[in-house]
PyMOL commands that place a pseudoatom at each C-alpha (Angstrom):
pseudoatom trace, name=CA, resn=UNK, resi=1, chain=A, elem=C, hetatm=0, pos=[6.648, 56.848, -9.113]
pseudoatom trace, name=CA, resn=UNK, resi=2, chain=A, elem=C, hetatm=0, pos=[2.582, 56.873, -9.463]
pseudoatom trace, name=CA, resn=UNK, resi=3, chain=A, elem=C, hetatm=0, pos=[2.579, 59.767, -10.181]
pseudoatom trace, name=CA, resn=UNK, resi=4, chain=A, elem=C, hetatm=0, pos=[5.555, 59.418, -12.954]
pseudoatom trace, name=CA, resn=UNK, resi=5, chain=A, elem=C, hetatm=0, pos=[3.854, 56.619, -14.614]
pseudoatom trace, name=CA, resn=UNK, resi=6, chain=A, elem=C, hetatm=0, pos=[0.536, 58.245, -14.789]
pseudoatom trace, name=CA, resn=UNK, resi=7, chain=A, elem=C, hetatm=0, pos=[2.343, 61.061, -16.055]
pseudoatom trace, name=CA, resn=UNK, resi=8, chain=A, elem=C, hetatm=0, pos=[4.015, 59.290, -18.519]
pseudoatom trace, name=CA, resn=UNK, resi=9, chain=A, elem=C, hetatm=0, pos=[1.545, 56.756, -19.832]
pseudoatom trace, name=CA, resn=UNK, resi=10, chain=A, elem=C, hetatm=0, pos=[-1.368, 58.664, -20.476]
pseudoatom trace, name=CA, resn=UNK, resi=11, chain=A, elem=C, hetatm=0, pos=[-3.652, 56.074, -22.224]
pseudoatom trace, name=CA, resn=UNK, resi=12, chain=A, elem=C, hetatm=0, pos=[-2.913, 53.174, -19.866]
pseudoatom trace, name=CA, resn=UNK, resi=13, chain=A, elem=C, hetatm=0, pos=[-4.675, 51.871, -16.638]
pseudoatom trace, name=CA, resn=UNK, resi=14, chain=A, elem=C, hetatm=0, pos=[-2.454, 51.454, -13.871]
pseudoatom trace, name=CA, resn=UNK, resi=15, chain=A, elem=C, hetatm=0, pos=[-3.496, 48.346, -11.374]
pseudoatom trace, name=CA, resn=UNK, resi=16, chain=A, elem=C, hetatm=0, pos=[-0.996, 48.436, -8.315]
pseudoatom trace, name=CA, resn=UNK, resi=17, chain=A, elem=C, hetatm=0, pos=[-0.962, 44.849, -6.295]
pseudoatom trace, name=CA, resn=UNK, resi=18, chain=A, elem=C, hetatm=0, pos=[-1.254, 45.562, -2.801]
pseudoatom trace, name=CA, resn=UNK, resi=19, chain=A, elem=C, hetatm=0, pos=[-1.941, 42.616, -1.384]
pseudoatom trace, name=CA, resn=UNK, resi=20, chain=A, elem=C, hetatm=0, pos=[-2.854, 41.940, 1.962]
pseudoatom trace, name=CA, resn=UNK, resi=21, chain=A, elem=C, hetatm=0, pos=[-1.204, 45.955, 2.819]
pseudoatom trace, name=CA, resn=UNK, resi=22, chain=A, elem=C, hetatm=0, pos=[-4.215, 48.019, 3.755]
pseudoatom trace, name=CA, resn=UNK, resi=23, chain=A, elem=C, hetatm=0, pos=[-1.827, 51.088, 4.359]
pseudoatom trace, name=CA, resn=UNK, resi=24, chain=A, elem=C, hetatm=0, pos=[-0.586, 50.831, 0.941]
pseudoatom trace, name=CA, resn=UNK, resi=25, chain=A, elem=C, hetatm=0, pos=[-4.204, 50.195, -0.831]
pseudoatom trace, name=CA, resn=UNK, resi=26, chain=A, elem=C, hetatm=0, pos=[-5.467, 53.178, 0.920]
pseudoatom trace, name=CA, resn=UNK, resi=27, chain=A, elem=C, hetatm=0, pos=[-2.509, 55.397, -0.163]
pseudoatom trace, name=CA, resn=UNK, resi=28, chain=A, elem=C, hetatm=0, pos=[-3.141, 54.287, -4.027]
pseudoatom trace, name=CA, resn=UNK, resi=29, chain=A, elem=C, hetatm=0, pos=[-6.643, 54.888, -3.547]
pseudoatom trace, name=CA, resn=UNK, resi=30, chain=A, elem=C, hetatm=0, pos=[-5.608, 58.662, -2.274]
pseudoatom trace, name=CA, resn=UNK, resi=31, chain=A, elem=C, hetatm=0, pos=[-3.364, 58.810, -5.042]
pseudoatom trace, name=CA, resn=UNK, resi=32, chain=A, elem=C, hetatm=0, pos=[-6.040, 57.518, -7.905]
pseudoatom trace, name=CA, resn=UNK, resi=33, chain=A, elem=C, hetatm=0, pos=[-8.489, 59.945, -6.163]
pseudoatom trace, name=CA, resn=UNK, resi=34, chain=A, elem=C, hetatm=0, pos=[-6.883, 62.822, -6.500]
pseudoatom trace, name=CA, resn=UNK, resi=35, chain=A, elem=C, hetatm=0, pos=[-5.529, 62.075, -10.206]
pseudoatom trace, name=CA, resn=UNK, resi=36, chain=A, elem=C, hetatm=0, pos=[-9.238, 61.515, -11.213]
pseudoatom trace, name=CA, resn=UNK, resi=37, chain=A, elem=C, hetatm=0, pos=[-8.711, 59.720, -14.624]
pseudoatom trace, name=CA, resn=UNK, resi=38, chain=A, elem=C, hetatm=0, pos=[-9.969, 56.392, -13.658]
pseudoatom trace, name=CA, resn=UNK, resi=39, chain=A, elem=C, hetatm=0, pos=[-6.476, 55.037, -14.254]
pseudoatom trace, name=CA, resn=UNK, resi=40, chain=A, elem=C, hetatm=0, pos=[-5.862, 53.892, -10.961]
pseudoatom trace, name=CA, resn=UNK, resi=41, chain=A, elem=C, hetatm=0, pos=[-6.590, 51.455, -9.554]
pseudoatom trace, name=CA, resn=UNK, resi=42, chain=A, elem=C, hetatm=0, pos=[-5.399, 49.334, -6.059]
pseudoatom trace, name=CA, resn=UNK, resi=43, chain=A, elem=C, hetatm=0, pos=[-5.811, 45.762, -5.892]
pseudoatom trace, name=CA, resn=UNK, resi=44, chain=A, elem=C, hetatm=0, pos=[-6.307, 43.850, -2.662]
pseudoatom trace, name=CA, resn=UNK, resi=45, chain=A, elem=C, hetatm=0, pos=[-4.928, 40.140, -2.520]
pseudoatom trace, name=CA, resn=UNK, resi=46, chain=A, elem=C, hetatm=0, pos=[-6.092, 37.658, -5.430]
pseudoatom trace, name=CA, resn=UNK, resi=47, chain=A, elem=C, hetatm=0, pos=[-4.677, 34.758, -7.030]
pseudoatom trace, name=CA, resn=UNK, resi=48, chain=A, elem=C, hetatm=0, pos=[-5.446, 36.042, -9.941]
pseudoatom trace, name=CA, resn=UNK, resi=49, chain=A, elem=C, hetatm=0, pos=[-1.857, 37.672, -10.569]
pseudoatom trace, name=CA, resn=UNK, resi=50, chain=A, elem=C, hetatm=0, pos=[-1.742, 36.054, -13.485]
pseudoatom trace, name=CA, resn=UNK, resi=51, chain=A, elem=C, hetatm=0, pos=[-4.338, 37.660, -15.380]
pseudoatom trace, name=CA, resn=UNK, resi=52, chain=A, elem=C, hetatm=0, pos=[-2.868, 41.152, -14.572]
pseudoatom trace, name=CA, resn=UNK, resi=53, chain=A, elem=C, hetatm=0, pos=[0.647, 39.977, -15.010]
pseudoatom trace, name=CA, resn=UNK, resi=54, chain=A, elem=C, hetatm=0, pos=[-0.672, 38.575, -18.784]
pseudoatom trace, name=CA, resn=UNK, resi=55, chain=A, elem=C, hetatm=0, pos=[-2.350, 41.812, -19.560]
pseudoatom trace, name=CA, resn=UNK, resi=56, chain=A, elem=C, hetatm=0, pos=[0.657, 44.190, -18.619]
pseudoatom trace, name=CA, resn=UNK, resi=57, chain=A, elem=C, hetatm=0, pos=[2.501, 45.961, -21.420]
pseudoatom trace, name=CA, resn=UNK, resi=58, chain=A, elem=C, hetatm=0, pos=[5.475, 45.964, -17.984]
pseudoatom trace, name=CA, resn=UNK, resi=59, chain=A, elem=C, hetatm=0, pos=[5.494, 45.314, -14.271]
pseudoatom trace, name=CA, resn=UNK, resi=60, chain=A, elem=C, hetatm=0, pos=[7.047, 47.414, -11.980]
pseudoatom trace, name=CA, resn=UNK, resi=61, chain=A, elem=C, hetatm=0, pos=[7.665, 44.534, -9.670]
pseudoatom trace, name=CA, resn=UNK, resi=62, chain=A, elem=C, hetatm=0, pos=[10.239, 42.938, -6.759]
pseudoatom trace, name=CA, resn=UNK, resi=63, chain=A, elem=C, hetatm=0, pos=[12.638, 40.945, -8.382]
pseudoatom trace, name=CA, resn=UNK, resi=64, chain=A, elem=C, hetatm=0, pos=[11.771, 37.686, -6.589]
pseudoatom trace, name=CA, resn=UNK, resi=65, chain=A, elem=C, hetatm=0, pos=[12.076, 34.358, -8.052]
pseudoatom trace, name=CA, resn=UNK, resi=66, chain=A, elem=C, hetatm=0, pos=[8.004, 33.930, -8.362]
pseudoatom trace, name=CA, resn=UNK, resi=67, chain=A, elem=C, hetatm=0, pos=[7.649, 37.790, -9.752]
pseudoatom trace, name=CA, resn=UNK, resi=68, chain=A, elem=C, hetatm=0, pos=[10.153, 37.287, -12.070]
pseudoatom trace, name=CA, resn=UNK, resi=69, chain=A, elem=C, hetatm=0, pos=[8.786, 33.693, -13.342]
pseudoatom trace, name=CA, resn=UNK, resi=70, chain=A, elem=C, hetatm=0, pos=[5.241, 34.613, -13.692]
pseudoatom trace, name=CA, resn=UNK, resi=71, chain=A, elem=C, hetatm=0, pos=[6.837, 37.816, -16.223]
pseudoatom trace, name=CA, resn=UNK, resi=72, chain=A, elem=C, hetatm=0, pos=[8.953, 35.866, -17.847]
pseudoatom trace, name=CA, resn=UNK, resi=73, chain=A, elem=C, hetatm=0, pos=[6.656, 33.119, -18.551]
pseudoatom trace, name=CA, resn=UNK, resi=74, chain=A, elem=C, hetatm=0, pos=[3.675, 35.848, -19.717]
pseudoatom trace, name=CA, resn=UNK, resi=75, chain=A, elem=C, hetatm=0, pos=[6.839, 37.858, -21.573]
pseudoatom trace, name=CA, resn=UNK, resi=76, chain=A, elem=C, hetatm=0, pos=[6.131, 40.981, -19.257]
pseudoatom trace, name=CA, resn=UNK, resi=77, chain=A, elem=C, hetatm=0, pos=[9.174, 42.584, -19.500]
pseudoatom trace, name=CA, resn=UNK, resi=78, chain=A, elem=C, hetatm=0, pos=[10.395, 44.032, -15.664]
pseudoatom trace, name=CA, resn=UNK, resi=79, chain=A, elem=C, hetatm=0, pos=[11.390, 47.241, -13.745]
pseudoatom trace, name=CA, resn=UNK, resi=80, chain=A, elem=C, hetatm=0, pos=[13.035, 46.550, -10.834]
pseudoatom trace, name=CA, resn=UNK, resi=81, chain=A, elem=C, hetatm=0, pos=[13.230, 49.345, -7.959]
pseudoatom trace, name=CA, resn=UNK, resi=82, chain=A, elem=C, hetatm=0, pos=[15.682, 49.570, -5.815]
pseudoatom trace, name=CA, resn=UNK, resi=83, chain=A, elem=C, hetatm=0, pos=[15.716, 45.891, -5.632]
pseudoatom trace, name=CA, resn=UNK, resi=84, chain=A, elem=C, hetatm=0, pos=[16.424, 43.988, -2.295]
pseudoatom trace, name=CA, resn=UNK, resi=85, chain=A, elem=C, hetatm=0, pos=[20.506, 42.809, -1.808]
pseudoatom trace, name=CA, resn=UNK, resi=86, chain=A, elem=C, hetatm=0, pos=[20.906, 39.437, -1.850]
pseudoatom trace, name=CA, resn=UNK, resi=87, chain=A, elem=C, hetatm=0, pos=[19.112, 36.996, -3.869]
pseudoatom trace, name=CA, resn=UNK, resi=88, chain=A, elem=C, hetatm=0, pos=[16.579, 39.237, -5.334]
pseudoatom trace, name=CA, resn=UNK, resi=89, chain=A, elem=C, hetatm=0, pos=[19.177, 41.728, -6.580]
pseudoatom trace, name=CA, resn=UNK, resi=90, chain=A, elem=C, hetatm=0, pos=[20.748, 39.273, -8.976]
pseudoatom trace, name=CA, resn=UNK, resi=91, chain=A, elem=C, hetatm=0, pos=[17.456, 37.782, -10.034]
pseudoatom trace, name=CA, resn=UNK, resi=92, chain=A, elem=C, hetatm=0, pos=[17.511, 41.547, -10.958]
pseudoatom trace, name=CA, resn=UNK, resi=93, chain=A, elem=C, hetatm=0, pos=[20.482, 41.620, -12.362]
pseudoatom trace, name=CA, resn=UNK, resi=94, chain=A, elem=C, hetatm=0, pos=[20.351, 38.395, -14.741]
pseudoatom trace, name=CA, resn=UNK, resi=95, chain=A, elem=C, hetatm=0, pos=[16.669, 39.454, -16.328]
pseudoatom trace, name=CA, resn=UNK, resi=96, chain=A, elem=C, hetatm=0, pos=[18.438, 42.949, -17.112]
pseudoatom trace, name=CA, resn=UNK, resi=97, chain=A, elem=C, hetatm=0, pos=[21.486, 41.456, -18.508]
pseudoatom trace, name=CA, resn=UNK, resi=98, chain=A, elem=C, hetatm=0, pos=[19.603, 38.824, -20.508]
pseudoatom trace, name=CA, resn=UNK, resi=99, chain=A, elem=C, hetatm=0, pos=[16.920, 42.001, -22.086]
pseudoatom trace, name=CA, resn=UNK, resi=100, chain=A, elem=C, hetatm=0, pos=[13.662, 41.105, -20.006]
pseudoatom trace, name=CA, resn=UNK, resi=101, chain=A, elem=C, hetatm=0, pos=[14.325, 44.279, -17.686]
pseudoatom trace, name=CA, resn=UNK, resi=102, chain=A, elem=C, hetatm=0, pos=[15.775, 46.948, -16.343]
pseudoatom trace, name=CA, resn=UNK, resi=103, chain=A, elem=C, hetatm=0, pos=[16.634, 47.904, -12.585]
pseudoatom trace, name=CA, resn=UNK, resi=104, chain=A, elem=C, hetatm=0, pos=[15.756, 51.573, -10.995]
pseudoatom trace, name=CA, resn=UNK, resi=105, chain=A, elem=C, hetatm=0, pos=[18.339, 52.207, -7.757]
pseudoatom trace, name=CA, resn=UNK, resi=106, chain=A, elem=C, hetatm=0, pos=[16.341, 55.978, -7.264]
pseudoatom trace, name=CA, resn=UNK, resi=107, chain=A, elem=C, hetatm=0, pos=[14.379, 57.871, -8.480]
pseudoatom trace, name=CA, resn=UNK, resi=108, chain=A, elem=C, hetatm=0, pos=[15.819, 59.477, -11.228]
pseudoatom trace, name=CA, resn=UNK, resi=109, chain=A, elem=C, hetatm=0, pos=[16.958, 56.717, -12.832]
pseudoatom trace, name=CA, resn=UNK, resi=110, chain=A, elem=C, hetatm=0, pos=[12.980, 55.384, -12.594]
pseudoatom trace, name=CA, resn=UNK, resi=111, chain=A, elem=C, hetatm=0, pos=[12.056, 58.691, -14.603]
pseudoatom trace, name=CA, resn=UNK, resi=112, chain=A, elem=C, hetatm=0, pos=[15.140, 57.870, -16.843]
pseudoatom trace, name=CA, resn=UNK, resi=113, chain=A, elem=C, hetatm=0, pos=[14.237, 54.229, -17.374]
pseudoatom trace, name=CA, resn=UNK, resi=114, chain=A, elem=C, hetatm=0, pos=[10.431, 55.141, -17.686]
pseudoatom trace, name=CA, resn=UNK, resi=115, chain=A, elem=C, hetatm=0, pos=[10.780, 57.386, -20.498]
pseudoatom trace, name=CA, resn=UNK, resi=116, chain=A, elem=C, hetatm=0, pos=[12.554, 54.249, -22.647]
pseudoatom trace, name=CA, resn=UNK, resi=117, chain=A, elem=C, hetatm=0, pos=[9.921, 51.471, -21.785]
pseudoatom trace, name=CA, resn=UNK, resi=118, chain=A, elem=C, hetatm=0, pos=[8.002, 52.032, -24.947]
pseudoatom trace, name=CA, resn=UNK, resi=119, chain=A, elem=C, hetatm=0, pos=[7.337, 50.513, -28.778]
pseudoatom trace, name=CA, resn=UNK, resi=120, chain=A, elem=C, hetatm=0, pos=[10.138, 48.722, -29.842]
pseudoatom trace, name=CA, resn=UNK, resi=121, chain=A, elem=C, hetatm=0, pos=[12.109, 48.810, -26.150]
pseudoatom trace, name=CA, resn=UNK, resi=122, chain=A, elem=C, hetatm=0, pos=[9.416, 46.582, -24.802]
pseudoatom trace, name=CA, resn=UNK, resi=123, chain=A, elem=C, hetatm=0, pos=[8.723, 44.462, -27.701]
pseudoatom trace, name=CA, resn=UNK, resi=124, chain=A, elem=C, hetatm=0, pos=[12.894, 43.395, -27.119]
pseudoatom trace, name=CA, resn=UNK, resi=125, chain=A, elem=C, hetatm=0, pos=[11.940, 43.143, -23.245]
pseudoatom trace, name=CA, resn=UNK, resi=126, chain=A, elem=C, hetatm=0, pos=[8.536, 41.249, -24.252]
pseudoatom trace, name=CA, resn=UNK, resi=127, chain=A, elem=C, hetatm=0, pos=[10.689, 38.443, -27.093]
pseudoatom trace, name=CA, resn=UNK, resi=128, chain=A, elem=C, hetatm=0, pos=[13.497, 38.470, -24.333]
pseudoatom trace, name=CA, resn=UNK, resi=129, chain=A, elem=C, hetatm=0, pos=[11.814, 37.277, -21.819]
pseudoatom trace, name=CA, resn=UNK, resi=130, chain=A, elem=C, hetatm=0, pos=[9.459, 34.717, -23.745]
pseudoatom trace, name=CA, resn=UNK, resi=131, chain=A, elem=C, hetatm=0, pos=[12.915, 33.179, -24.729]
pseudoatom trace, name=CA, resn=UNK, resi=132, chain=A, elem=C, hetatm=0, pos=[14.774, 32.816, -21.647]
pseudoatom trace, name=CA, resn=UNK, resi=133, chain=A, elem=C, hetatm=0, pos=[11.208, 31.522, -19.810]
pseudoatom trace, name=CA, resn=UNK, resi=134, chain=A, elem=C, hetatm=0, pos=[10.443, 28.113, -19.054]
pseudoatom trace, name=CA, resn=UNK, resi=135, chain=A, elem=C, hetatm=0, pos=[7.081, 27.926, -17.617]
pseudoatom trace, name=CA, resn=UNK, resi=136, chain=A, elem=C, hetatm=0, pos=[6.437, 24.498, -18.126]
pseudoatom trace, name=CA, resn=UNK, resi=137, chain=A, elem=C, hetatm=0, pos=[10.026, 23.957, -15.694]
pseudoatom trace, name=CA, resn=UNK, resi=138, chain=A, elem=C, hetatm=0, pos=[8.133, 21.707, -13.157]
pseudoatom trace, name=CA, resn=UNK, resi=139, chain=A, elem=C, hetatm=0, pos=[6.815, 19.623, -15.302]
pseudoatom trace, name=CA, resn=UNK, resi=140, chain=A, elem=C, hetatm=0, pos=[10.502, 18.838, -16.366]
pseudoatom trace, name=CA, resn=UNK, resi=141, chain=A, elem=C, hetatm=0, pos=[11.875, 18.930, -12.595]
pseudoatom trace, name=CA, resn=UNK, resi=142, chain=A, elem=C, hetatm=0, pos=[8.797, 16.125, -12.451]
pseudoatom trace, name=CA, resn=UNK, resi=143, chain=A, elem=C, hetatm=0, pos=[9.992, 14.265, -14.824]
pseudoatom trace, name=CA, resn=UNK, resi=144, chain=A, elem=C, hetatm=0, pos=[13.620, 14.362, -14.397]
pseudoatom trace, name=CA, resn=UNK, resi=145, chain=A, elem=C, hetatm=0, pos=[13.128, 13.219, -9.905]
pseudoatom trace, name=CA, resn=UNK, resi=146, chain=A, elem=C, hetatm=0, pos=[10.773, 10.835, -11.632]
pseudoatom trace, name=CA, resn=UNK, resi=147, chain=A, elem=C, hetatm=0, pos=[13.387, 9.488, -14.167]
pseudoatom trace, name=CA, resn=UNK, resi=148, chain=A, elem=C, hetatm=0, pos=[15.446, 9.130, -11.732]
pseudoatom trace, name=CA, resn=UNK, resi=149, chain=A, elem=C, hetatm=0, pos=[13.756, 7.069, -9.426]
pseudoatom trace, name=CA, resn=UNK, resi=150, chain=A, elem=C, hetatm=0, pos=[12.696, 4.958, -11.821]
pseudoatom trace, name=CA, resn=UNK, resi=151, chain=A, elem=C, hetatm=0, pos=[16.245, 4.028, -12.905]
pseudoatom trace, name=CA, resn=UNK, resi=152, chain=A, elem=C, hetatm=0, pos=[17.299, 4.032, -9.312]
pseudoatom trace, name=CA, resn=UNK, resi=153, chain=A, elem=C, hetatm=0, pos=[14.730, 1.059, -8.422]
pseudoatom trace, name=CA, resn=UNK, resi=154, chain=A, elem=C, hetatm=0, pos=[15.992, -0.427, -11.614]
pseudoatom trace, name=CA, resn=UNK, resi=155, chain=A, elem=C, hetatm=0, pos=[18.949, -0.677, -11.089]
pseudoatom trace, name=CA, resn=UNK, resi=156, chain=A, elem=C, hetatm=0, pos=[18.554, -1.701, -7.340]
pseudoatom trace, name=CA, resn=UNK, resi=157, chain=A, elem=C, hetatm=0, pos=[15.930, -4.946, -8.809]
pseudoatom trace, name=CA, resn=UNK, resi=158, chain=A, elem=C, hetatm=0, pos=[19.406, -5.254, -11.232]
pseudoatom trace, name=CA, resn=UNK, resi=159, chain=A, elem=C, hetatm=0, pos=[21.498, -5.229, -8.555]
pseudoatom trace, name=CA, resn=UNK, resi=160, chain=A, elem=C, hetatm=0, pos=[19.534, -7.716, -6.148]
pseudoatom trace, name=CA, resn=UNK, resi=161, chain=A, elem=C, hetatm=0, pos=[18.906, -10.478, -9.308]
pseudoatom trace, name=CA, resn=UNK, resi=162, chain=A, elem=C, hetatm=0, pos=[22.838, -10.589, -9.364]
pseudoatom trace, name=CA, resn=UNK, resi=163, chain=A, elem=C, hetatm=0, pos=[23.200, -11.282, -5.741]
for i in range(1, 163): cmd.bond("trace and resi %d" % i, "trace and resi %d" % (i + 1))
show_as sticks, trace
zoom trace
């Protein structure tokens, strides 16, 4: 897949966020060395995933809730390769249905989708991601909780007063 990305996007840098997976990091470094273009890098664990996502033309990602949320808030189109059954598959289907990404179930489909991840297609997916993102969701949820608590407290105060 990395070779396909390097071949398809000759003018782009590809950063692979490996987290704490040392074997994956070593494999990516091997591929980067054999490629020799300097366009591929392995990134160990970082707390700054957001800066990578915000700079990305698109993201090949797991369809976990945090990854999807991060990409949506950054307006980064997503490509999900073989999403895990269950919640991740459902997340990928929703993102694809809403136009902010695509799913590749196998290698051949991955290569086919990559060819479409250019120009207007990426712009349209980015717009869709931004349109469905709710980067203020945590603040809205906290407000709703506080309002509910205030309403419940006020209701209890009024009930005591009526006794």
